[in-house]
C-alpha positions in Angstrom: 28.8 -7.7 21.7 30.1 -4.5 23.3 29.3 -3.7 27.0 27.5 -0.6 25.9 25.3 -2.6 23.6 24.5 -5.2 26.2 23.6 -2.4 28.6 21.4 -0.8 26.0 19.5 -4.0 25.3 19.0 -4.7 29.1 17.6 -1.3 29.7 15.3 -1.6 26.7 13.9 -4.8 28.2 13.3 -2.9 31.4 11.6 -0.1 29.4 9.3 -2.7 27.7 8.4 -4.2 31.0 7.5 -0.8 32.4 5.4 0.0 29.4 3.4 -3.3 29.8 2.6 -2.5 33.4 1.7 1.1 32.5 -0.5 0.1 29.6 -2.4 -2.4 31.7 -3.0 0.0 34.6 -4.3 2.6 32.3 -6.7 0.1 30.7 -5.1 0.6 27.3 -4.2 -2.3 25.0 -1.5 -4.5 26.5 1.7 -5.3 24.8 1.4 -8.8 23.4 3.4 -11.8 24.2 3.2 -13.1 20.7 2.7 -11.2 17.4 1.0 -12.7 14.3 1.1 -10.0 11.7 1.1 -6.5 13.1 -1.3 -3.8 14.4 0.1 -0.4 13.6 -2.3 1.4 15.9 -1.2 -0.6 18.8 2.5 -0.6 17.8 2.4 3.1 17.4 1.0 3.7 20.8 3.5 1.3 22.3 6.4 2.9 20.5 5.4 6.4 21.7 5.1 5.3 25.3 8.3 3.2 25.4 10.1 5.9 23.3 9.5 8.5 26.1 10.8 6.1 28.7 13.7 5.1 26.6 14.6 8.8 26.2 14.7 9.2 29.9 16.9 6.1 30.3 19.2 7.3 27.6 19.9 10.6 29.3 20.7 8.9 32.7 22.7 6.1 31.1 24.9 8.5 29.1 26.0 10.4 32.2 28.4 7.4 32.8 28.5 5.5 29.4 29.1 7.0 26.0 28.7 4.8 22.9 31.9 4.6 20.9 30.2 5.8 17.7 29.1 9.0 19.5 32.5 9.9 20.9 33.6 11.6 17.6 30.1 13.1 17.1 29.4 11.0 14.0 26.1 11.8 12.4 24.0 8.6 11.7 24.8 7.0 8.4 27.9 9.1 7.7 31.1 7.5 6.5 33.1 6.2 9.4 36.9 5.8 8.9 38.2 2.4 9.8 35.1 0.4 9.2 34.9 -2.2 6.4 33.0 -1.5 3.2 30.0 -3.6 2.6 28.1 -3.9 -0.7 24.3 -3.6 -1.0 24.3 -7.1 -2.5 25.9 -8.5 0.7 23.3 -6.6 2.9 20.5 -8.1 0.9 21.7 -11.6 1.8 21.2 -10.9 5.5 17.5 -11.1 6.2 17.4 -13.6 9.0 19.5 -15.1 11.8 20.1 -18.1 9.6 21.7 -15.8 7.0 24.3 -14.8 9.5 22.4 -11.9 11.0 19.8 -9.3 10.1 21.4 -6.3 8.4 19.9 -3.0 7.4 21.2 0.3 5.9 20.7 3.9 6.9 22.2 6.5 4.5 25.8 5.3 4.1 25.9 3.0 7.1 25.4 -0.8 7.5 24.0 -2.1 10.7 23.5 -5.6 12.3 20.2 -5.3 14.2 19.9 -9.1 15.0 20.0 -8.8 18.8 17.9 -5.7 18.8 14.9 -7.2 17.0 13.2 -8.7 20.0 13.6 -5.4 21.9 12.3 -3.1 19.2 9.6 -1.0 21.0 7.3 -1.3 17.9 7.5 -5.1 17.8 9.4 -7.6 15.7 7.0 -7.7 12.7 7.5 -4.2 11.4 11.3 -3.9 11.9 11.7 -7.2 10.1 10.2 -5.6 7.0 13.4 -3.6 6.6 15.6 -6.7 6.8 18.2 -6.7 4.0 17.4 -3.1 3.0 17.1 0.5 4.0 15.5 2.0 7.1 14.6 5.3 5.6 11.1 4.4 4.2 10.0 3.1 7.6 11.4 6.0 9.5 9.7 8.4 7.3 6.4 6.7 8.2 7.1 6.7 11.9 8.5 10.1 12.8 9.3 9.0 16.4 12.5 7.6 15.1 13.9 11.0 14.2 15.4 11.5 17.6 19.1 11.8 18.7 18.8 8.9 21.2 17.5 6.6 18.4 20.4 7.6 16.1 22.8 6.8 18.9 21.3 3.4 19.5 21.5 2.7 15.8 25.2 3.7 15.6 25.9 1.2 18.4 25.0 -1.5 15.9 27.1 -0.1 13.1 29.2 -2.8 11.3 30.4 -1.0 8.2 30.1 1.6 5.5 27.8 1.0 2.5 29.8 0.6 -0.7 29.8 4.1 -2.4 29.5 2.7 -5.9 26.2 1.1 -5.0 24.5 4.5 -4.9 25.6 5.1 -8.5 24.7 1.6 -9.6 21.1 2.0 -8.3 20.7 5.2 -10.3 21.9 3.8 -13.5 19.3 2.3 -15.9 19.5 0.6 -19.3 18.1 3.1 -21.8 17.2 0.3 -24.2 14.9 -1.2 -21.6 11.2 -0.1 -22.2 10.9 0.0 -18.5 13.9 2.4 -18.1 11.6 5.3 -17.3 9.7 3.5 -14.5 9.9 5.5 -11.3 11.6 4.6 -8.1 9.3 2.7 -5.7 9.2 2.3 -2.0 11.0 -0.7 -0.7 8.1 -1.2 1.7 6.1 -2.7 -1.2 6.0 -6.4 -1.7 6.9 -6.8 -5.4 4.8 -9.4 -7.4 6.2 -8.5 -10.8 9.1 -6.2 -11.9 8.2 -5.8 -15.5 5.4 -4.7 -15.7 5.6 -3.5 -12.1 3.0 -5.0 -9.7 3.3 -4.6 -6.0 1.2 -4.5 -2.8 1.9 -3.2 0.7 2.4 -5.6 3.6 -1.0 -6.2 5.2 0.2 -5.0 8.6 0.7 -1.5 7.0 -2.9 -1.3 5.8 -3.9 0.4 9.1 -4.9 3.9 7.9 -8.1 5.1 6.5 -6.1 6.9 3.8 -3.3 4.9 2.2 0.0 7.0 1.8 0.9 7.4 -1.8 4.1 5.4 -1.4 2.2 2.4 0.0 -0.7 2.5 -2.5 -0.7 -0.8 -4.4 0.6 -0.7 -8.0 -0.9 -2.6 -10.9 0.8 -1.7 -14.3 0.1 -3.6 -17.5 2.8 -1.9 -19.6 5.8 0.4 -19.0 5.1 3.7 -17.2 4.9 6.5 -19.9 7.1 9.6 -19.5 4.7 12.5 -19.8 5.7 16.2 -19.9 2.8 18.2 -18.3 3.5 21.2 -20.6 2.9 19.1 -23.6 0.0 17.0 -22.3 -3.3 17.1 -24.1 -6.4 15.0 -23.5 -8.3 14.2 -26.6 -12.1 13.8 -26.3 -13.9 12.1 -29.2 -17.6 13.0 -29.6 -20.3 10.5 -30.6 -20.2 12.0 -34.2 -16.5 11.6 -34.5 -15.5 15.2 -33.8 -12.7 15.8 -31.4 -11.9 18.3 -28.6 -8.7 18.7 -26.7 -7.9 19.9 -23.2 -4.6 20.7 -21.6 -3.7 19.9 -18.1 -4.1 23.6 -17.2 -7.6 23.5 -18.7 -8.6 20.5 -16.6 -7.1 22.0 -13.4 -8.5 25.5 -13.8 -11.5 25.6 -16.1 -13.5 23.2 -14.0 -14.4 23.3 -10.3 -12.1 20.9 -8.3 -14.0 18.0 -6.8 -12.7 15.7 -4.1 -13.8 12.1 -3.4 -12.4 9.5 -1.0 -12.4 6.3 -3.0 -10.9 2.8 -2.7 -9.4 1.2 -5.7 -9.1 -2.6 -5.7 -7.5 -4.9 -8.3 -9.8 -7.6 -9.6 -7.1 -10.2 -8.7 -6.9 -9.2 -5.0 -6.6 -12.3 -2.8 -5.9 -14.5 -5.9 -3.5 -16.6 -3.8 -6.5 -17.8 -1.7 -8.3 -18.9 -4.9 -5.4 -21.1 -5.6 -6.1 -23.1 -2.5 -9.4 -24.2 -4.2 -8.1 -24.4 -7.8 -5.1 -23.1 -9.5 -6.0 -19.9 -11.4 -4.2 -18.0 -14.1 -2.9 -14.5 -13.4 -0.4 -12.8 -11.2 0.0 -13.6 -7.5 -1.8 -11.3 -5.1 -2.2 -11.4 -1.4 -5.0 -9.3 0.2 -3.0 -6.0 -0.3 -4.1 -5.2 -3.9 -6.4 -2.6 -2.5 -5.8 1.0 -1.3 -7.7 4.2 -0.5 -6.9 7.8 -1.4 -8.5 11.3 -1.5 -8.7 12.1 -5.2 -9.1 15.6 -6.6 -10.0 16.5 -10.1 -12.6 17.6 -12.5 -15.9 15.8 -12.6 -16.1 13.9 -15.9 -19.8 14.6 -16.1 -19.1 18.4 -16.1 -16.3 18.1 -18.6 -18.5 16.2 -21.1 -21.4 18.5 -20.5 -19.1 21.6 -21.1 -18.1 20.0 -24.4 -21.7 19.4 -25.4 -21.6 15.6 -25.1 -24.9 14.1 -23.8 -26.1 10.6 -23.2 -28.0 10.6 -26.4 -26.7 7.6 -28.4 -23.9 7.1 -25.9 -23.8 3.9 -24.0 -20.1 3.7 -23.0 -17.3 6.1 -22.1 -14.0 4.6 -23.3 -10.6 5.5 -21.8 -7.3 5.0 -23.5 -4.0 5.3 -21.6 -0.7 6.7 -22.8 1.1 3.5 -21.8 1.8 1.2 -24.7 3.7 -1.9 -25.8 6.5 -0.5 -27.9 6.7 -3.7 -30.0 3.1 -3.9 -31.0 1.9 -0.3 -30.3 -0.9 -1.8 -28.2 -2.3 0.7 -25.7 -4.1 0.0 -22.5 -7.8 0.8 -22.6 -11.1 0.2 -20.8 -14.6 1.6 -20.6 -17.4 2.1 -18.1 -21.2 2.5 -18.7 -22.2 6.0 -19.8 -25.0 6.3 -17.2 -22.3 6.0 -14.5 -19.7 8.2 -16.2 -22.1 11.0 -16.9 -24.0 11.0 -13.6 -22.6 13.6 -11.2 -23.6 11.5 -8.2 -21.2 8.8 -9.4 -18.3 11.3 -8.9 -16.2 9.9 -11.7 -13.1 12.1 -11.9 -10.4 13.2 -14.3 -8.1 13.2 -11.2 -4.8 15.2 -11.0 -4.2 15.0 -7.3 -3.8 12.0 -5.0 -3.9 12.8 -1.3 -3.4 16.5 -2.0 -0.3 15.9 -4.2 0.1 15.6 -7.9 -0.6 12.0 -8.9 2.6 10.0 -8.8 3.9 8.5 -12.1 2.9 4.9 -11.0 -0.6 6.0 -10.4 -1.3 7.9 -13.6 0.4 11.3 -13.8 -0.8 13.7 -15.0 -4.4 12.5 -15.3 -6.1 9.3 -14.1 -9.7 8.3 -14.6 -11.0 7.6 -11.2 -14.3 5.7 -11.2 -15.4 5.3 -7.6 -16.9 1.9 -6.8 -15.6 0.3 -10.0 -12.9 -2.3 -10.3 -9.3 -1.0 -10.6 -8.9 -2.2 -14.2 -11.4 0.5 -15.4 -9.7 3.3 -13.5 -7.4 4.0 -16.4 -4.1 5.7 -15.7 -2.2 8.3 -17.9 -5.4 9.0 -19.8 -4.7 10.3 -23.3 -8.1 9.9 -24.9 -11.7 9.7 -24.0 -14.3 8.3 -26.5 -18.1 8.7 -26.2 -19.4 5.6 -27.9 -22.3 3.3 -28.4 -19.9 0.4 -27.8 -17.6 -0.9 -25.2 -13.8 -0.5 -25.5 -12.4 -3.1 -27.9 -9.3 -3.3 -25.7 -8.0 -6.7 -24.8 -8.4 -5.9 -21.2 -12.1 -5.1 -21.7 -13.0 -8.0 -24.0 -10.7 -10.8 -23.1 -9.7 -10.2 -19.5 -11.2 -9.2 -16.2 -14.3 -11.3 -16.6 -15.9 -13.9 -14.2 -16.7 -17.6 -15.0 -17.6 -20.6 -13.0 -14.9 -23.1 -11.7 -15.5 -25.5 -14.6 -14.2 -23.0 -17.2 -10.6 -23.0 -18.1 -8.4 -21.8 -20.9 -9.3 -24.7 -23.1 -13.0 -23.9 -23.1 -13.4 -20.3 -22.2 -15.5 -18.0 -24.3 -15.0 -14.4 -23.2 -17.8 -13.1 -25.3 -20.3 -14.9 -23.1 -19.5 -12.9 -19.9 -19.8 -9.2 -19.2 -16.7 -7.1 -18.3 -16.4 -6.8 -14.5 -17.4 -3.3 -13.3 -18.5 -3.4 -9.7 -17.0 -5.9 -7.2 -18.9 -7.7 -4.4 -18.4 -7.2 -0.7 -15.0 -8.4 0.6 -13.3 -8.4 3.9 -9.8 -9.4 5.1 -7.8 -9.8 8.3 -4.7 -7.7 8.1 -3.2 -8.3 11.5 -3.8 -10.4 14.6 -2.1 -10.1 17.9 -2.5 -12.7 20.6 -2.5 -11.6 24.2 -2.9 -13.6 27.4 -6.4 -14.9 26.6 -7.5 -12.6 23.8 -6.7 -11.9 20.2 -6.9 -8.3 18.8 -7.6 -8.4 15.1 -7.8 -5.6 12.5 -8.7 -5.5 8.8 -10.7 -3.9 6.1 -14.0 -4.4 4.4 -15.2 -3.0 1.1 -17.9 -3.3 -1.5 -18.1 -1.9 -5.0 -20.9 0.2 -6.4 -20.9 2.7 -3.5 -22.5 0.3 -1.0 -21.3 0.9 2.5 -20.3 -1.7 5.1 -22.9 -2.0 7.9 -21.3 -4.7 10.0 -18.3 -7.0 10.3 -18.5 -10.2 12.3 -15.5 -12.1 13.5 -15.1 -15.5 15.1 -12.2 -17.2 16.9 -13.9 -20.6 17.4 -14.8 -21.7 13.9 -18.2 -20.0 14.0 -19.5 -21.2 17.3 -19.8 -17.6 18.4 -19.3 -14.2 16.6 -18.2 -10.8 17.8 -19.2 -7.5 16.1 -16.2 -5.5 15.1 -15.8 -1.8 15.6 -15.9 0.1 12.3 -13.9 3.0 11.1 -15.0 4.2 7.6 -12.6 6.1 5.4 -15.1 8.9 5.0 -18.0 8.8 7.5 -19.7 11.7 5.6 -20.3 9.8 2.4 -24.0 9.3 1.6 -26.0 6.2 1.1 -25.1 4.3 -2.1 -22.2 6.7 -2.5 -19.8 5.1 0.0 -16.7 4.7 -2.1 -14.1 4.3 0.6 -13.4 1.1 2.5 -14.1 0.6 6.2 -11.4 -0.5 8.6 -12.5 -2.6 11.5 -11.0 -4.0 14.7 -12.2 -6.5 17.3 -11.0 -8.1 20.5 -12.0 -11.7 21.0 -11.7 -14.1 23.8 -9.7 -17.2 22.8 -11.0 -20.7 23.7 -8.3 -22.5 25.8 -7.4 -24.8 23.0 -7.0 -21.9 20.4 -4.6 -19.6 22.2 -1.7 -20.3 19.8 -3.9 -19.7 16.7 -1.8 -22.4 15.0 -4.9 -24.1 13.6 -5.9 -20.9 11.7 -9.4 -20.8 13.3 -9.8 -17.1 13.1 -12.2 -16.2 10.3 -14.6 -13.6 9.1 
């Protein structure tokens, strides 16, 4: 290691020590001695404090010491003559110390951050999410990295140039692949399936009332359709078989925009925990198959009313997506009860914006049916047809999937016709991060219930239920009315640890 790098790491350790003392004296959350998961609110506060101190250190240090990478005024990530070329494949092999070091990329540069990990002001857990891959997605989330002194520290760890051909290779796709039109995704997501694409964010990043679009979990059943907004038309089939059609412009401008903060959760969320009781069929999900956004669109009730569709003779509103299996022409479909779909208070939307931006391709561009309080499987993406009917959708996913049974039912004896299609989900809560301090543990997570039912309390225990602490709640939208609480509630709690529990190795922390 270079003298400059050793000096840098030593000063960063001093900075961290200073920050711990400063945080304690100001009665704010202390920097932890051990991290289990991550707590972004704490990490952000720590990063900002230590970042300011590190900036002051950087100025004084560089009066006498100049990193070699900065002598030629090299911008971060630019090609550096004389450094070896490293392939992306090689970078991806370096995700831990046992792999020969922890490598990351930034633009066209490759960096070995192994010795910097323990000194990262934001903690180890988050920087390790970038191991073997690019830094850009993380730095776009945490803007404090966009500073000259950070770039200079990074360049001190430069070990090579990223192979130029890798950029072209990443852009190339097999046109014969039905998934060739699938969009690029954030490398922050934990991929559960590539084709069709299913992914969830790391739990430690579920720390914001509103989930950024790039971090919103993705559950696709089929390839993402390529839709040209200019050619898009939504077909609406009346009860008597007549059809109407609306363009995207019609939906955006003929109806008053309505906004609702709503959480969407996959019915399989936390399936990995079910497997600890009995192996279940279906894709693997941790507790991250849930996200919250501000959705903007036309109220479905107003659209149907404008077209003259009433509840008379209508029991179900069916949705059909534009995504399909090219080999069988099977399309994704689902339905929700008409009394929900046609009730303005239910706030069901034909949504065209997600967090004030056009809905991304993975989430239903140009139009997604957003049914607040209803399981994700019925929030149909890329909606191409709506049918007012006296019957449920006959889609496979409505009739032979997303239904609940007792633990004695398995594939050999299941009768899907005996169970109703899941619509609203029961109350759920999850711990997303836990940080052990001297004699305390700071935990954070989310709680959610379907059907518009709000969370009134979250209790947490660190001693197997001998005592319980009431968590502090932070609802996604505190202005939502009773029985119309469609967003999740984030929570946090600080608990005293019994002497024998301080390592948390026995997993005693429960909700």
